[in-house]
C-alpha positions as CSV (number, residue, x, y, z in Angstrom):
1,X,-44.5,8.6,-14.7
2,X,-47.3,11.0,-14.1
3,X,-50.5,11.4,-16.2
4,X,-52.6,14.4,-16.7
5,X,-56.1,14.3,-18.1
6,X,-57.8,16.9,-20.2
7,X,-60.6,18.5,-18.3
8,X,-59.7,17.0,-15.0
9,X,-57.4,19.8,-13.8
10,X,-58.0,23.3,-12.5
11,X,-60.1,25.3,-14.9
12,X,-60.0,29.0,-15.4
13,X,-62.4,30.4,-17.9
14,X,-60.9,33.2,-20.0
15,X,-63.4,35.1,-22.3
16,X,-65.6,32.1,-22.8
17,X,-62.7,29.7,-23.4
18,X,-62.0,27.0,-20.8
19,X,-58.3,27.1,-19.9
20,X,-56.6,24.2,-17.9
21,X,-53.1,25.4,-16.9
22,X,-50.7,22.6,-16.1
23,X,-49.1,24.5,-13.2
24,X,-52.3,23.6,-11.2
25,X,-51.4,19.9,-11.3
26,X,-49.2,18.3,-8.7
27,X,-45.5,18.0,-9.6
28,X,-45.6,20.1,-12.7
29,X,-43.5,23.0,-11.3
30,X,-40.2,21.4,-12.4
31,X,-40.8,21.6,-16.1
32,X,-38.7,24.0,-18.2
33,X,-41.9,25.4,-19.8
34,X,-45.5,26.1,-18.9
35,X,-48.4,24.3,-20.5
36,X,-52.1,24.3,-20.8
37,X,-55.1,22.8,-22.6
38,X,-57.8,25.1,-23.8
39,X,-61.2,24.5,-25.3
40,X,-63.0,26.9,-27.6
41,X,-66.7,26.4,-27.7
42,X,-68.4,25.1,-30.9
43,X,-68.3,27.8,-33.5
44,X,-66.6,30.1,-31.0
45,X,-63.6,32.4,-31.0
46,X,-60.9,32.9,-28.3
47,X,-60.3,36.4,-27.0
48,X,-57.3,38.1,-28.6
49,X,-54.1,37.3,-26.8
50,X,-50.5,38.6,-27.0
51,X,-47.6,37.7,-24.7
52,X,-43.8,37.7,-24.6
53,X,-43.5,33.9,-24.6
54,X,-43.2,31.7,-27.6
55,X,-46.1,29.3,-27.8
56,X,-46.2,25.9,-29.5
57,X,-49.8,24.6,-29.9
58,X,-51.1,21.3,-31.1
59,X,-54.8,20.9,-32.2
60,X,-55.9,17.8,-30.2
61,X,-59.5,17.8,-31.5
62,X,-61.3,19.8,-34.1
63,X,-60.4,22.3,-36.8
64,X,-59.0,25.7,-35.9
65,X,-58.3,28.8,-37.9
66,X,-55.5,30.9,-36.3
67,X,-55.5,34.6,-37.0
68,X,-52.1,36.4,-36.3
69,X,-51.6,40.1,-36.2
70,X,-54.9,40.7,-38.1
71,X,-53.8,38.6,-41.1
72,X,-56.1,36.1,-42.9
73,X,-56.7,33.1,-40.6
74,X,-54.7,29.9,-41.3
75,X,-56.4,26.5,-41.0
76,X,-54.9,24.1,-38.5
77,X,-56.5,20.7,-38.2
78,X,-56.5,17.9,-35.7
79,X,-52.9,16.7,-35.2
80,X,-51.3,19.8,-36.7
81,X,-49.3,22.3,-34.8
82,X,-48.6,26.1,-34.9
83,X,-45.9,28.2,-33.4
84,X,-46.6,31.7,-32.2
85,X,-43.6,34.1,-31.9
86,X,-43.1,36.4,-29.0
87,X,-45.5,39.4,-29.3
88,X,-47.8,38.1,-32.0
89,X,-51.4,39.1,-31.5
90,X,-53.5,36.0,-32.1
91,X,-57.1,34.8,-32.1
92,X,-58.1,31.1,-32.4
93,X,-61.4,30.4,-34.2
94,X,-63.2,27.0,-33.9
95,X,-64.3,26.1,-37.4
96,X,-66.7,23.3,-36.2
97,X,-70.2,24.4,-35.3
98,X,-71.0,21.2,-33.5
99,X,-68.1,20.4,-31.1
100,X,-65.5,22.2,-29.0
101,X,-62.0,22.8,-30.3
102,X,-59.3,21.4,-28.0
103,X,-55.7,22.7,-28.1
104,X,-52.6,21.8,-26.1
105,X,-50.0,24.6,-25.8
106,X,-46.6,24.8,-24.3
107,X,-45.0,28.2,-23.8
108,X,-41.7,29.6,-22.6
109,X,-39.5,32.7,-22.8
110,X,-36.9,32.6,-25.5
111,X,-33.3,32.6,-24.3
112,X,-31.0,35.3,-25.7
113,X,-29.6,34.1,-29.0
114,X,-32.1,31.2,-29.3
115,X,-35.0,33.2,-30.8
């Protein structure tokens, strides 16, 4: 068994959001997906993102509002998850003005026929 601790891995800030990609940890290269934690500052917003991978995200701490393709944001609370389809433009808002939002995401390329 290996353990990975939030905030103790390699950090790469992206547009004011701290991103901790799992491929920077020892031994993670063998996973069938890529993963990361990210933290959106108190009251902050992530930069808009769009990518070909599917992305499954779990809110670890805080309250998020996820805006997809310019639609009205959807609230996602601690312990809840959201799935982003390939190509969806998305922005993650931190609804809490007093603490960072922490999200774990796993992402992968869809296989033909497996959407």
